[in-house]
C-alpha positions in Angstrom: -12.8 34.8 7.8 -10.3 31.9 7.5 -9.0 30.6 10.7 -5.2 30.9 11.2 -3.1 27.9 12.2 -1.3 28.8 15.4 0.3 26.8 18.1 -1.9 26.3 21.0 -0.8 26.6 24.7 -0.5 23.4 26.5 -3.5 24.1 28.8 -5.9 25.1 25.9 -8.9 23.1 24.7 -10.2 23.2 21.2 -13.9 24.0 20.6 -15.5 21.1 18.6 -17.8 23.5 16.8 -15.7 26.5 15.6 -12.3 24.9 16.2 -10.9 27.9 18.2 -8.7 27.4 21.2 -9.8 28.5 24.6 -8.6 28.0 28.2 -10.2 25.0 30.0 -12.0 27.2 32.4 -13.7 29.2 29.6 -14.7 26.4 27.2 -18.1 25.7 28.7 -19.2 29.3 28.6 -17.9 29.6 25.0 -19.8 26.5 23.9 -23.1 28.0 25.1 -22.6 31.1 23.0 -21.1 29.3 20.0 -24.1 27.0 19.7 -26.5 29.9 20.1 -24.8 31.8 17.3 -25.3 28.8 15.0 -21.9 28.3 13.5 -22.0 26.6 10.1 -20.2 23.3 10.0 -19.3 21.0 7.1 -19.6 17.7 8.8 -21.8 15.0 7.4 -25.4 14.7 8.2 -26.6 12.2 10.7 -29.9 11.8 8.9 -30.4 8.2 7.8 -33.5 6.3 6.9 -32.7 3.9 9.7 -32.9 6.8 12.3 -35.6 9.5 13.1 -35.1 12.6 11.0 -33.4 15.6 12.6 -35.6 18.4 13.8 -33.5 21.1 12.1 -33.5 21.7 8.3 -30.5 21.2 6.1 -31.6 23.5 3.3 -29.2 26.3 4.1 -26.3 24.0 4.6 -26.8 22.4 1.2 -27.4 25.7 -0.6 -24.1 27.4 0.7 -21.6 24.7 1.7 -18.7 26.2 3.7 -15.2 25.7 2.4 -12.9 23.3 4.2 -11.0 24.9 6.9 -13.1 28.1 6.9 -15.3 29.1 9.8 -18.2 31.3 8.7 -19.4 32.9 11.9 -22.6 35.0 11.9 -23.2 37.9 14.3 -25.9 37.3 16.9 -27.7 40.5 15.7 -28.5 39.0 12.3 -31.5 36.9 13.4 -32.5 35.4 10.0 -28.9 34.4 9.1 -28.3 33.0 12.6 -31.4 30.9 12.5 -30.6 29.6 9.1 -27.1 28.6 9.9 -28.1 27.2 13.2 -30.6 24.9 11.6 -27.9 23.5 9.4 -25.7 22.4 12.3 -25.9 18.6 12.9 -26.8 17.8 16.4 -24.2 15.0 16.4 -21.4 17.7 16.3 -22.3 18.7 19.8 -21.1 15.4 21.1 -17.7 15.5 19.5 -14.8 14.8 21.9 -12.7 17.7 23.0 -9.2 17.3 21.5 -6.1 19.3 22.3 -3.0 20.1 20.2 -4.7 19.1 16.9 -5.2 21.0 13.7 -8.7 22.0 12.7 -8.6 20.2 9.4 -7.5 16.9 10.9 -10.3 17.2 13.5 -12.9 17.6 10.7 -11.6 14.7 8.7 -11.5 12.4 11.8 -15.0 13.4 12.8 -16.3 12.5 9.4 -14.4 9.2 9.3 -15.6 8.1 12.8 -19.2 9.0 11.9 -19.1 7.1 8.7 -17.7 3.9 10.3 -20.3 4.2 13.1 -23.1 4.6 10.7 -22.1 1.5 8.7 -21.8 -0.6 11.9 -25.2 0.5 13.1 -26.8 -0.3 9.8 -25.2 -3.8 9.6 -25.8 -4.9 13.2 -29.0 -3.3 14.6 -32.1 -5.4 14.4 -35.6 -4.2 13.5 -34.3 -1.3 11.4 -34.8 -0.8 7.7 -31.5 -1.2 5.9 -30.2 0.5 2.8 -30.8 -1.0 -0.6 -28.2 -1.0 -3.4 -29.8 2.0 -5.0 -29.4 3.9 -1.8 -25.7 3.4 -1.7 -23.5 6.5 -2.0 -22.6 6.8 -5.7 -19.0 7.4 -6.8 -17.5 6.4 -3.5 -15.9 3.2 -4.8 -12.8 1.7 -6.1 -12.7 -1.9 -7.3 -13.5 -3.2 -3.9 -16.5 -0.9 -3.2 -18.9 -2.5 -0.7 -22.6 -2.0 -1.1 -25.3 -2.4 1.5 -27.7 -5.1 0.2 -31.2 -5.9 1.4 -29.9 -8.7 3.6 -28.2 -6.2 5.7 -24.7 -7.5 5.1 -21.7 -6.0 3.1 -21.6 -7.6 -0.3 -19.3 -6.9 -3.2 -20.7 -6.1 -6.6 -20.7 -9.1 -9.0 -18.4 -7.2 -11.4 -15.7 -7.1 -8.8 -15.6 -10.8 -8.1 -12.6 -12.8 -9.3 -10.8 -16.0 -8.2 -8.7 -13.8 -5.9 -11.9 -12.8 -4.1 -12.5 -16.4 -3.1 -9.3 -16.3 -1.0 -9.8 -12.9 0.6 -13.6 -12.5 1.0 -14.9 -12.8 4.5 -18.3 -14.2 3.5 -19.5 -17.5 2.0 -20.0 -17.6 -1.7 -23.7 -18.4 -1.3 -24.2 -15.1 0.5 -22.2 -13.1 -2.1 -24.1 -14.5 -5.1 -27.6 -14.2 -3.5 -29.9 -13.1 -6.3 -31.7 -9.7 -6.1 -34.2 -10.3 -8.9 -36.6 -13.1 -9.8 -34.8 -13.5 -13.1 -31.7 -14.8 -11.2 -33.9 -17.0 -8.9 -33.8 -20.6 -10.1 -35.8 -23.8 -9.2 -39.1 -22.5 -7.9 -41.2 -21.9 -11.0 -44.3 -23.5 -9.4 -44.3 -20.7 -6.9 -42.8 -17.6 -8.6 -43.3 -18.5 -12.3 -44.6 -15.9 -14.8 -48.3 -17.0 -14.5 -48.4 -17.7 -10.7 -50.5 -15.8 -8.2 -47.4 -14.8 -6.1 -45.6 -13.3 -9.1 -48.6 -11.1 -9.9 -48.9 -10.0 -6.3 -45.2 -9.2 -6.2 -45.4 -7.1 -9.4 -48.3 -5.1 -8.0 -46.6 -4.8 -4.6 -49.6 -6.4 -2.8 -47.6 -8.8 -0.6 -49.7 -10.8 1.8 -48.5 -12.3 5.0 -47.0 -15.7 4.2 -45.0 -18.6 5.5 -42.2 -19.9 3.3 -41.8 -23.6 4.0 -39.1 -25.7 2.4 -35.8 -27.7 3.0 -32.5 -25.9 3.7 -30.9 -24.1 0.8 -34.0 -24.0 -1.4 -34.3 -20.2 -1.5 -36.6 -19.1 1.3 -34.4 -16.3 2.6 -33.4 -15.3 -0.9 -37.0 -14.9 -1.9 -37.6 -12.7 1.1 -34.7 -10.5 0.1 -36.0 -10.2 -3.5 -39.3 -9.0 -2.0 -37.3 -6.5 0.1 -35.3 -5.3 -2.9 -38.5 -4.8 -5.0 -40.3 -3.0 -2.1 -37.4 -0.6 -1.5 -36.9 0.1 -5.2 -40.5 1.2 -5.5 -40.6 2.8 -2.0 -43.8 1.0 -1.1 -42.7 -0.5 2.2 -40.0 -0.8 4.9 -38.4 -4.2 5.2 -37.2 -5.5 8.6 -35.3 -8.7 9.1 -35.2 -10.7 12.4 -34.1 -14.1 13.3 -36.1 -16.2 15.8 -32.9 -17.8 17.0 -31.6 -14.6 18.6 -34.6 -12.2 18.9 -36.5 -11.6 22.1 -40.2 -10.8 22.4 -39.3 -7.2 23.5 -37.4 -6.7 20.3 -40.4 -7.9 18.3 -42.7 -5.5 20.2 -40.3 -2.6 19.5 -40.3 -3.4 15.7 -44.1 -3.5 15.8 -44.2 -0.2 17.5 -42.0 1.3 14.9 -44.3 -0.2 12.2 -47.3 1.5 13.8 -45.5 4.9 13.8 -44.4 4.4 10.2 -47.9 3.6 9.1 -49.5 6.4 11.0 -47.0 9.2 10.1 -45.6 8.1 6.7 -48.5 5.9 5.4 -45.9 3.3 4.6 -46.3 -0.4 5.3 -43.7 -2.6 7.1 -42.7 -6.1 5.9 -41.3 -8.1 8.8 -39.2 -11.2 7.8 -38.7 -13.7 10.6 -36.1 -16.4 9.7 -36.6 -19.8 11.4 -40.0 -18.7 12.7 -40.6 -22.2 14.1 -38.0 -21.4 16.8 -40.5 -19.0 18.4 -42.7 -20.6 21.0 -46.5 -20.4 21.0 -46.7 -17.3 23.2 -44.1 -15.5 21.1 -46.0 -16.3 17.9 -49.2 -14.9 19.5 -47.4 -11.5 19.6 -48.0 -11.1 15.9 -51.7 -12.0 15.8 -53.4 -8.6 16.3 -50.9 -6.8 14.2 -51.0 -9.2 11.2 -54.8 -9.2 11.5 -55.1 -5.4 11.3 -52.4 -5.0 8.7 -49.8 -3.1 10.8 -47.1 -5.5 9.6 -46.9 -7.9 6.7 -45.4 -11.1 8.1 -43.1 -13.3 6.1 -41.8 -16.3 8.0 -39.3 -18.9 6.8 -39.2 -22.4 8.3 -37.8 -25.8 7.5 -40.4 -27.5 9.7 -44.0 -28.4 8.9 -46.0 -25.2 9.7 -49.0 -27.4 10.7 -46.9 -28.6 13.7 -44.7 -25.7 14.5 -46.8 -22.5 13.8 -49.9 -21.5 15.8 -53.1 -22.4 14.0 -54.4 -18.8 14.6 -51.3 -17.3 13.0 -51.3 -19.9 10.2 -54.9 -19.0 9.3 -53.8 -15.4 8.7 -50.9 -16.3 6.4 -50.6 -18.0 3.1 -48.3 -21.0 3.0 -45.9 -21.2 0.1 -44.2 -24.6 -0.2 -40.8 -24.4 -1.8 -39.4 -27.7 -3.2 -35.9 -29.1 -3.0 -33.9 -27.7 -5.9 -33.6 -30.1 -8.8 -30.3 -31.1 -10.4 -31.1 -28.8 -13.4 -31.7 -25.8 -11.1 -28.4 -26.5 -9.2 -26.6 -26.7 -12.6 -27.9 -23.3 -13.5 -26.9 -21.8 -10.2 -23.4 -23.3 -10.5 -23.0 -22.1 -14.1 -23.9 -18.6 -12.9 -21.3 -18.8 -10.2 -18.4 -19.9 -12.3 -19.3 -17.4 -15.0 -19.3 -14.6 -12.4 -16.0 -15.7 -10.9 -14.3 -16.0 -14.2 -13.6 -19.8 -13.8 -13.6 -21.5 -17.1 -15.4 -24.8 -17.7 -13.0 -27.1 -19.4 -15.5 -28.7 -21.9 -16.7 -25.3 -23.0 -13.3 -23.9 -23.9 -13.5 -25.1 -27.5 -16.9 -23.6 -27.9 -16.1 -20.2 -26.3 -12.3 -19.6 -26.9 -12.7 -15.9 -26.4 -14.1 -16.0 -22.9 -13.2 -13.0 -20.9 -10.1 -13.6 -18.8 -10.8 -12.3 -15.2 -7.2 -13.1 -14.1 -5.4 -10.0 -12.8 -1.9 -11.2 -13.7 -1.2 -12.2 -10.1 -3.6 -15.1 -9.8 -3.4 -18.4 -11.6 -6.0 -19.2 -14.3 -8.6 -21.6 -12.9 -10.4 -24.3 -14.9 -13.0 -26.7 -13.7 -14.2 -29.9 -15.3 -17.9 -30.1 -16.3 -18.0 -33.5 -14.5 -16.9 -31.7 -11.3 -19.8 -29.3 -11.5 -22.2 -32.1 -12.2 -20.9 -33.9 -9.1 -21.7 -30.9 -7.0 -25.2 -30.6 -8.5 -25.9 -34.3 -7.7 -24.3 -34.6 -4.3 -25.5 -31.4 -2.6 -29.1 -32.8 -2.3 -30.8 -29.8 -3.7 -29.1 -27.4 -1.2 -27.8 -24.4 -3.1 -26.0 -23.1 -0.1 -24.1 -26.3 0.3 -23.3 -26.5 -3.4 -21.9 -23.0 -3.7 -19.9 -23.1 -0.5 -18.4 -26.5 -1.5 -17.3 -25.0 -4.8 -15.7 -22.1 -2.9 -14.0 -24.6 -0.6 -12.6 -26.6 -3.5 -11.2 -23.5 -5.3 -9.7 -22.1 -2.1 -7.9 -25.4 -1.4 -6.5 -25.8 -4.9 -5.4 -22.2 -5.2 -3.7 -22.2 -1.8 -1.8 -25.4 -2.5 -0.7 -24.1 -5.9 0.5 -20.7 -4.8 -0.2 -17.3 -6.3 1.8 -17.5 -9.5 -0.2 -15.8 -12.2 1.3 -17.9 -15.0 0.2 -21.2 -13.4 -3.0 -22.9 -14.4 -5.2 -24.8 -12.0 -7.7 -27.5 -12.9 -10.4 -28.6 -10.5 -11.4 -32.2 -11.0 -14.1 -34.4 -9.7 -11.8 -35.9 -7.1 -11.2 -32.5 -5.6 -15.0 -31.9 -5.3 -15.6 -35.3 -3.7 -12.8 -34.7 -1.2 -14.5 -31.6 0.0 -17.9 -33.1 0.2 -16.7 -36.4 1.7 -20.1 -38.0 1.2 -23.6 -37.2 -0.1 -25.3 -34.4 1.6 -28.3 -36.2 3.2 -31.3 -34.2 4.3 -32.7 -35.7 7.4 -34.0 -34.2 10.6 -34.5 -36.7 13.5 -37.0 -34.4 15.2 -38.8 -33.0 12.1 -41.1 -34.0 9.4 -38.5 -35.9 7.4 -38.2 -38.3 10.3 -41.8 -39.3 9.9 -41.7 -39.3 6.2 -38.9 -41.8 6.0 -40.3 -44.2 8.6 -43.6 -44.1 6.8 -41.9 -45.0 3.5 -40.0 -47.9 5.2 -43.2 -49.3 6.7 -45.1 -49.1 3.4 -42.2 -50.6 1.4 -42.1 -53.6 3.7 -45.9 -54.0 3.6 -45.6 -54.0 -0.2 -42.9 -56.7 -0.1 -40.4 -54.4 -1.9 -37.1 -55.4 -0.2 -35.0 -53.0 -2.3 -37.1 -50.0 -1.3 -37.1 -51.2 2.3 -33.3 -51.3 2.3 -33.1 -47.8 0.7 -35.4 -46.1 3.3 -33.6 -47.9 6.1 -30.3 -46.6 4.8 -31.7 -43.0 4.4 -32.6 -43.1 8.1 -29.5 -44.7 9.5 -27.1 -42.6 7.4 -29.0 -39.5 8.3 -28.3 -40.2 12.0 -31.5 -41.9 13.2 -31.5 -43.8 16.4 -31.2 -47.6 15.5 -33.3 -48.6 18.5 -36.2 -46.4 17.2 -36.1 -48.3 13.8 -35.9 -51.6 15.7 -39.0 -50.8 17.7 -40.9 -50.0 14.5 -39.8 -53.3 13.0 -41.2 -55.1 16.1 -44.5 -53.4 15.7 -44.6 -54.3 12.0 -44.0 -58.0 12.7 -47.3 -58.2 14.5 -49.3 -55.5 12.6 -48.6 -56.6 9.0 -47.1 -60.1 9.2 -49.0 -61.4 12.2 -50.2 -65.0 12.1 -49.1 -65.5 8.4 -45.5 -66.0 9.8 -45.5 -66.3 13.6 -41.7 -66.4 13.7 -41.5 -62.8 12.4 -42.1 -61.4 15.9 -39.2 -63.3 17.5 -37.0 -62.2 14.6 -37.8 -58.5 15.2 -37.4 -58.8 19.0 -34.0 -60.5 18.4 -33.0 -57.7 16.1 -33.9 -55.1 18.7 -31.9 -56.9 21.4 -28.9 -57.2 19.1 -29.0 -53.5 18.2 -29.1 -52.7 21.9 -26.0 -54.9 22.6 -23.9 -53.8 19.6 -24.9 -50.3 18.6 -24.0 -48.4 15.4 -22.5 -48.9 12.9 -22.2 -52.7 13.4 -26.0 -53.1 14.0 -26.9 -51.7 10.6 -26.6 -55.1 8.9 -28.9 -56.6 11.6 -31.6 -54.1 10.9 -31.1 -54.7 7.2 -31.6 -58.5 7.7 -34.7 -58.0 9.7 -36.2 -55.5 7.2 -35.6 -57.8 4.3 -37.1 -60.8 6.3 -40.2 -58.8 7.0 -40.5 -57.6 3.4 -40.3 -61.1 2.1 -42.6 -62.6 4.8 -46.3 -63.4 3.9 -48.6 -60.7 5.2 -51.7 -60.9 7.4 -53.5 -58.1 9.1 -56.2 -60.3 10.7 -54.9 -59.7 14.2 -54.6 -56.0 13.6 -58.1 -55.7 12.3 -59.7 -57.9 14.9 -58.3 -55.9 17.7 -59.3 -52.7 16.0 -62.8 -54.1 15.9 -62.7 -54.8 19.6 -61.8 -51.2 20.3 -64.6 -50.0 18.1 -67.0 -52.3 19.9 -66.0 -50.9 23.3 -66.2 -47.3 22.2 -69.6 -47.6 20.4 -71.3 -49.6 23.2 -74.3 -47.7 24.6 -75.0 -47.8 28.3 -73.0 -49.7 30.9 -70.6 -52.4 29.7 -72.0 -55.9 30.3 -70.8 -57.7 33.4 -68.5 -60.7 33.3 -70.6 -63.9 33.3 -70.7 -65.5 36.8 -69.3 -68.9 35.6 -66.2 -67.1 34.3 -65.4 -65.4 37.7 -63.1 -66.8 40.3 -64.6 -67.7 43.7 -61.7 -67.6 46.3 -64.1 -66.9 49.3 -67.2 -68.6 50.7 -69.3 -65.5 50.1 -68.4 -65.4 46.5 -69.3 -69.1 46.1 -72.6 -68.4 47.7 -73.2 -65.6 45.2 -72.8 -68.1 42.3 -69.3 -67.1 41.3 -67.6 -69.9 39.1 -70.8 -71.9 39.3 -71.3 -74.1 36.2 -67.8 -73.5 34.8 -66.4 -76.4 32.8 -62.6 -77.0 33.3 -61.5 -77.8 29.8 -58.6 -80.1 30.6 -60.9 -82.4 32.5 -62.8 -83.2 29.3 -61.6 -85.5 26.5 -63.9 -83.8 24.0 -64.3 -80.2 23.1 -66.4 -78.3 25.7 -69.3 -76.1 24.6 -69.3 -73.1 26.8 -70.0 -69.4 26.4 -67.2 -66.9 27.1 -68.7 -63.6 25.9 -71.3 -61.6 27.7 -74.9 -62.4 26.7 -75.2 -59.3 24.6 -72.2 -60.2 22.4 -72.8 -64.0 22.0 -72.1 -65.2 18.5 -70.0 -62.2 17.5 -66.9 -62.7 15.3 -64.4 -59.8 15.6 -62.5 -61.1 12.6 -65.5 -60.4 10.3 -67.5 -58.0 12.4 -67.6 -54.3 11.5 -68.7 -51.4 13.7 -71.8 -50.8 11.5 -73.1 -54.2 12.6 -73.5 -53.1 16.2 
């Protein structure tokens, strides 16, 4: 029977289940009876794949949906009907707030709206929970700005809805919006995910092993993990959980592992756990994964920019396959940028004559945007293989030009190379003072000077200094090089290097860069000799390989400051060299080592 819309007394309270009005003193007793009767309700279900399933069935509610604004009550005497309608009542309806002086239809609409917003927020924010894939998004609920939930857990617009206007109003970086969902859109890592590679066959068969993705920033580590997630969700073979080591505690990791154990035991479904920046976890935190990766409870995918040999536990590393992703080439960056401008409806100027009938994405309120091919090439070359930096700089340049030109739809905007360079300011240099790139560059500098290549020496020196390296560190390495590789071939090299170190200490950057450049070129041009280095290395080998006690110092080489020491023979027979006008023949090595020449001796001679 339909409920009648009547004015409610000021002291009445509305039941959140049947929407009838009662006095405040009687509402609690009515709620107990109303819930037992099992009143049908048309609110949305709280069942979501990110939450445990409700204990009560929804079959009856889906079979006979109640009409809006109609309350279908069932007598308590009808046990079968009562139980059926009771099972269809969402448990979340019990916790609705009591509202007074409101119509029943408005309460229903607001209840549904508040639940929908809460559900979206929980899906986007909570960690350690499987998130909805694009195929799981509610169909038919969209206008042109419909937001879909992607595997990354963030709201992303469909690519068909993107336009130049989107660049001004979107609240996310372009690199996140255009993140690929399939391997066909994934560029630049053919050695790892190519058609004939082992990883590609494993992904196609959904046999994903635990792995560590190692590569520089912006090369596609996180994107590859999201492609794995999209493929797993589409085929329903595994849950995918994303965590970041920069903001996740050990307790949260244990909670996710506990959920994975339950999922495997109850649903026979695996869990893929993606840990971004896994090198941020300390050794004890990484040990948390060991037994669960070993027994297959979780499939671990870690992403890191640091060398796993240094930053990941050896025990965990032995249980994972390391995939090395390379820096994106200029050709791969060009493909990524071409896909971006084509999706956004931005026309490439040099291609206009070839494709005069390109689709015009302009909506009549936005200016038409063109970009020079040379400008795209500049981004591809200057972003240093970082797709994230390249796409976001393209977005920045478009935003700046569109904002400065206004929103006149009849106006045309041309992005030139100068606009791109203005946004980039300088080349995007990959260098980490505390990471592997630090050691790679100093090794390249050292070897270039050793090979007397002054141009390469200047280049690697510039890579380090422009990347933010401490100039005193470089100066210390040059001092070492002056003795290790130049040595006695040019004894003045060491004073040159020490002077360079002192000058850098006095002046600092950026003025001291030319001082280091001068010293590096001097050392590169200097003659090389490693005799001192090898001779001292032989001495160390001799000491380490000696069997038994080390030989004592000969008595004639010892000082004798006391009478007792003189009586014991200390300094007896020593010949004071300045007292002789001719060379003195005298032994200075222990008896066991007499006649040895450390400049020609090798450890095998011992």
